[in-house]
FIVO-958229 format. One record per residue: y, x, z of N, C-alpha, C in turn. Coordinates in nm, 2 decimals. Example, Ala and Ser with C-alpha at 12.3 -4.5 7.8 and 13.67 -1.06 7.14 Angstrom:
residues 2
> nc2	nc1	nc3	cac2	cac1	cac3	cc2	cc1	cc3
> -0.57	1.32	0.78	-0.45	1.23	0.78	-0.33	1.32	0.78
> -0.22	1.28	0.71	-0.11	1.37	0.71	0.00	1.29	0.79
This chain:
residues 132
> nc2	nc1	nc3	cac2	cac1	cac3	cc2	cc1	cc3
> 30.35	11.49	-5.38	30.20	11.51	-5.37	30.14	11.38	-5.32
> 30.01	11.36	-5.42	29.94	11.25	-5.38	29.89	11.25	-5.23
> 29.85	11.12	-5.17	29.79	11.11	-5.05	29.65	11.18	-5.06
> 29.58	11.16	-5.16	29.44	11.21	-5.18	29.44	11.38	-5.19
> 29.54	11.43	-5.24	29.55	11.57	-5.25	29.59	11.63	-5.12
> 29.67	11.55	-5.04	29.74	11.59	-4.90	29.62	11.58	-4.81
> 29.52	11.48	-4.83	29.40	11.47	-4.72	29.30	11.59	-4.76
> 29.30	11.61	-4.89	29.18	11.72	-4.93	29.25	11.86	-4.86
> 29.38	11.89	-4.89	29.44	11.99	-4.84	29.42	12.02	-4.68
> 29.46	11.91	-4.61	29.44	11.91	-4.47	29.28	11.92	-4.41
> 29.20	11.85	-4.50	29.06	11.88	-4.48	29.01	12.04	-4.49
> 29.05	12.11	-4.60	29.05	12.24	-4.64	29.11	12.34	-4.52
> 29.21	12.30	-4.48	29.29	12.37	-4.37	29.20	12.37	-4.25
> 29.16	12.24	-4.20	29.08	12.22	-4.08	28.94	12.30	-4.10
> 28.89	12.29	-4.23	28.77	12.36	-4.22	28.77	12.50	-4.21
> 28.88	12.56	-4.27	28.91	12.70	-4.28	28.94	12.74	-4.11
> 29.01	12.67	-4.05	29.04	12.71	-3.90	28.91	12.69	-3.80
> 28.81	12.57	-3.86	28.68	12.58	-3.77	28.62	12.71	-3.81
> 28.61	12.75	-3.91	28.52	12.86	-3.96	28.58	12.98	-3.89
> 28.71	12.99	-3.89	28.79	13.12	-3.84	28.75	13.12	-3.66
> 28.77	12.98	-3.62	28.72	12.99	-3.46	28.58	13.01	-3.45
> 28.50	12.97	-3.54	28.36	12.97	-3.51	28.31	13.15	-3.52
> 28.38	13.21	-3.63	28.38	13.35	-3.63	28.42	13.44	-3.51
> 28.52	13.39	-3.44	28.58	13.44	-3.34	28.49	13.43	-3.22
> 28.42	13.33	-3.19	28.29	13.30	-3.10	28.19	13.35	-3.12
> 28.13	13.39	-3.26	28.04	13.47	-3.28	28.07	13.62	-3.23
> 28.18	13.66	-3.26	28.23	13.79	-3.23	28.24	13.83	-3.09
> 28.28	13.72	-3.01	28.31	13.75	-2.85	28.18	13.71	-2.78
> 28.10	13.62	-2.83	27.99	13.59	-2.75	27.86	13.64	-2.79
> 27.78	13.72	-2.72	27.64	13.78	-2.78	27.55	13.66	-2.81
> 27.54	13.54	-2.73	27.44	13.46	-2.75	27.46	13.35	-2.85
> 27.58	13.37	-2.93	27.62	13.28	-3.03	27.60	13.38	-3.15
> 27.51	13.34	-3.26	27.46	13.45	-3.34	27.49	13.37	-3.49
> 27.50	13.47	-3.58	27.52	13.45	-3.73	27.46	13.56	-3.79
> 27.34	13.55	-3.84	27.24	13.66	-3.89	27.22	13.65	-4.02
> 27.18	13.76	-4.08	27.13	13.76	-4.23	27.22	13.79	-4.33
> 27.18	13.89	-4.40	27.26	13.89	-4.54	27.39	13.98	-4.53
> 27.45	13.98	-4.62	27.58	14.05	-4.66	27.68	13.97	-4.60
> 27.80	14.04	-4.61	27.93	13.97	-4.56	27.97	13.83	-4.64
> 27.95	13.85	-4.76	27.98	13.73	-4.84	27.87	13.62	-4.80
> 27.78	13.64	-4.77	27.65	13.55	-4.72	27.69	13.49	-4.60
> 27.73	13.56	-4.50	27.79	13.53	-4.37	27.90	13.44	-4.37
> 27.99	13.48	-4.46	28.10	13.40	-4.48	28.07	13.26	-4.53
> 27.99	13.26	-4.64	27.95	13.13	-4.67	27.87	13.04	-4.57
> 27.80	13.11	-4.49	27.72	13.04	-4.40	27.82	12.97	-4.30
> 27.90	13.06	-4.25	28.05	13.02	-4.16	28.10	12.89	-4.22
> 28.15	12.90	-4.34	28.20	12.78	-4.40	28.12	12.65	-4.38
> 27.97	12.68	-4.41	27.90	12.57	-4.41	27.86	12.51	-4.28
> 27.88	12.61	-4.16	27.84	12.56	-4.02	27.99	12.49	-4.00
> 28.11	12.55	-4.04	28.22	12.48	-4.01	28.23	12.34	-4.07
> 28.17	12.31	-4.19	28.16	12.19	-4.24	28.08	12.08	-4.16
> 27.97	12.14	-4.11	27.87	12.08	-4.03	27.96	12.05	-3.90
> 28.02	12.14	-3.84	28.11	12.14	-3.72	28.19	12.03	-3.73
> 28.28	12.01	-3.81	28.38	11.91	-3.86	28.31	11.79	-3.86
> 28.20	11.76	-3.93	28.12	11.65	-3.95	28.08	11.60	-3.82
> 28.02	11.66	-3.73	27.98	11.63	-3.61	28.09	11.59	-3.52
> 28.19	11.66	-3.52	28.32	11.62	-3.44	28.39	11.49	-3.48
> 28.36	11.47	-3.62	28.42	11.33	-3.70	28.34	11.23	-3.66
> 28.20	11.24	-3.66	28.11	11.13	-3.65	28.05	11.10	-3.50
> 28.04	11.20	-3.45	27.96	11.20	-3.32	28.04	11.19	-3.20
> 28.14	11.29	-3.22	28.23	11.32	-3.09	28.31	11.18	-3.04
> 28.36	11.12	-3.13	28.41	11.00	-3.07	28.32	10.90	-2.99
> 28.21	10.88	-3.04	28.09	10.79	-2.98	28.07	10.85	-2.83
> 28.06	10.97	-2.83	28.03	11.05	-2.69	28.14	11.03	-2.61
> 28.26	11.06	-2.66	28.41	11.04	-2.57	28.41	10.89	-2.53
> 28.37	10.79	-2.60	28.38	10.67	-2.56	28.28	10.63	-2.45
> 28.16	10.70	-2.47	28.05	10.68	-2.37	28.08	10.77	-2.23
> 28.16	10.87	-2.23	28.18	10.94	-2.13	28.34	10.92	-2.05
> 28.38	10.79	-2.12	28.55	10.78	-2.08	28.56	10.76	-1.92
> 28.46	10.71	-1.85	28.48	10.69	-1.69	28.45	10.83	-1.64
> 28.38	10.92	-1.69	28.37	11.06	-1.65	28.50	11.14	-1.69
> 28.55	11.10	-1.81	28.68	11.17	-1.84	28.77	11.14	-1.74
> 28.80	11.02	-1.69	28.89	10.98	-1.61	28.87	11.03	-1.47
> 28.74	11.02	-1.42	28.70	11.09	-1.29	28.70	11.23	-1.27
> 28.70	11.31	-1.38	28.71	11.44	-1.39	28.84	11.51	-1.42
> 28.93	11.42	-1.47	29.07	11.43	-1.51	29.08	11.53	-1.65
> 28.95	11.49	-1.74	28.95	11.57	-1.87	28.84	11.68	-1.88
> 28.81	11.72	-1.74	28.74	11.86	-1.75	28.58	11.82	-1.83
> 28.56	11.69	-1.83	28.43	11.66	-1.91	28.43	11.68	-2.06
> 28.57	11.72	-2.12	28.58	11.75	-2.24	28.53	11.89	-2.27
> 28.52	11.97	-2.16	28.43	12.10	-2.20	28.28	12.09	-2.23
> 28.22	12.00	-2.16	28.06	11.95	-2.17	28.06	11.90	-2.28
> 28.15	11.81	-2.34	28.14	11.71	-2.46	28.13	11.82	-2.61
> 28.24	11.92	-2.57	28.24	12.02	-2.66	28.12	12.13	-2.67
> 28.08	12.15	-2.56	27.95	12.23	-2.56	27.84	12.14	-2.64
> 27.83	12.03	-2.61	27.73	11.93	-2.66	27.74	11.93	-2.80
> 27.86	11.93	-2.87	27.89	11.91	-3.01	27.86	12.06	-3.07
> 27.88	12.17	-2.99	27.84	12.31	-3.05	27.69	12.29	-3.06
> 27.63	12.27	-2.96	27.48	12.27	-2.96	27.42	12.18	-3.06
> 27.47	12.08	-3.11	27.43	11.97	-3.19	27.43	12.04	-3.34
> 27.56	12.12	-3.34	27.59	12.18	-3.48	27.49	12.30	-3.48
> 27.45	12.38	-3.38	27.36	12.48	-3.40	27.22	12.41	-3.43
> 27.18	12.31	-3.38	27.06	12.26	-3.40	27.05	12.19	-3.54
> 27.16	12.14	-3.60	27.17	12.09	-3.73	27.15	12.22	-3.83
> 27.24	12.32	-3.80	27.23	12.45	-3.88	27.09	12.50	-3.91
> 27.02	12.48	-3.79	26.88	12.51	-3.81	26.80	12.43	-3.91
> 26.83	12.31	-3.90	26.75	12.21	-3.99	26.79	12.24	-4.13
> 26.91	12.29	-4.15	26.97	12.32	-4.29	26.94	12.47	-4.33
> 26.85	12.56	-4.23	26.80	12.67	-4.25	26.95	12.77	-4.28
> 27.05	12.74	-4.20	27.18	12.82	-4.17	27.15	12.93	-4.06
> 27.18	13.05	-4.07	27.16	13.14	-3.96	27.27	13.14	-3.86
> 27.29	13.02	-3.80	27.38	13.02	-3.69	27.31	12.96	-3.57
> 27.33	13.03	-3.44	27.25	12.97	-3.32	27.33	13.02	-3.20
> 27.32	12.87	-3.12	27.40	12.90	-3.01	27.26	12.88	-2.90
> 27.25	13.00	-2.81	27.15	13.01	-2.71	27.19	12.97	-2.58
> 27.18	12.84	-2.53	27.19	12.81	-2.40	27.30	12.72	-2.38
> 27.30	12.65	-2.26	27.42	12.55	-2.26	27.54	12.61	-2.22
> 27.53	12.71	-2.12	27.66	12.77	-2.05	27.73	12.86	-2.18
> 27.63	12.92	-2.26	27.70	12.98	-2.40	27.77	12.89	-2.47
> 27.71	12.77	-2.49	27.79	12.66	-2.55	27.93	12.62	-2.48
> 27.93	12.62	-2.35	28.05	12.57	-2.29	28.14	12.67	-2.31
> 28.12	12.81	-2.29	28.21	12.92	-2.33	28.25	12.91	-2.48
> 28.15	12.89	-2.57	28.19	12.90	-2.69	28.28	12.77	-2.75
> 28.26	12.65	-2.71	28.33	12.55	-2.71	28.48	12.58	-2.66
> 28.51	12.63	-2.56	28.64	12.65	-2.48	28.70	12.75	-2.60
> 28.63	12.85	-2.64	28.70	12.97	-2.73	28.71	12.90	-2.86
> 28.63	12.81	-2.92	28.65	12.74	-3.05	28.77	12.65	-3.05
> 28.79	12.57	-2.93	28.89	12.50	-2.90	29.03	12.57	-2.91
> 29.03	12.67	-2.85	29.17	12.76	-2.83	29.18	12.82	-2.96
> 29.09	12.88	-3.02	29.14	12.95	-3.14	29.17	12.84	-3.26
> 29.08	12.72	-3.27	29.11	12.64	-3.35	29.25	12.57	-3.34
> 29.29	12.55	-3.21	29.42	12.49	-3.22	29.52	12.60	-3.25
> 29.50	12.71	-3.21	29.61	12.83	-3.26	29.60	12.82	-3.42
> 29.50	12.84	-3.48	29.49	12.85	-3.63	29.56	12.72	-3.69
> 29.52	12.62	-3.65	29.58	12.48	-3.69	29.74	12.49	-3.66
> 29.77	12.55	-3.57	29.93	12.56	-3.55	29.97	12.65	-3.66
> 29.93	12.74	-3.69	29.96	12.85	-3.80	29.95	12.81	-3.94
> 29.82	12.76	-3.95	29.81	12.72	-4.11	29.87	12.61	-4.14
> 29.91	12.63	-4.28	30.00	12.48	-4.32	29.92	12.35	-4.34
> 29.96	12.25	-4.31	29.88	12.13	-4.32	29.96	12.00	-4.39
> 30.08	12.05	-4.41	30.18	11.95	-4.44	30.23	11.96	-4.59
> 30.31	11.90	-4.67	30.37	11.94	-4.80	30.45	12.05	-4.78
């Protein structure tokens, strides 16, 4: 299998894992909402939000992690929870700009949502195939 196909497959698997993790967060946390339309419309919205979330984590998160490196060392990594919450809030804001019906209400909701998404995404990435 060529490297390009392998990368596309890996991207698809990560997007599906993110969508599943976001769905679990919506299901478990009352203040993370996905509204509007049929089940198919909600699934499409979840996929689009997962793509946005992946883009935010790819482009913005490394910069934020670099800027918070001293806090990462000082807090023994607990700052990661706050960084994940910020990425989820940014994704929620961007979803609003793109008229996607996904919203995270409040910082502490984002902290809990970020924790849930991290755990579920890790578990799904462990289960879903990403190699040849």
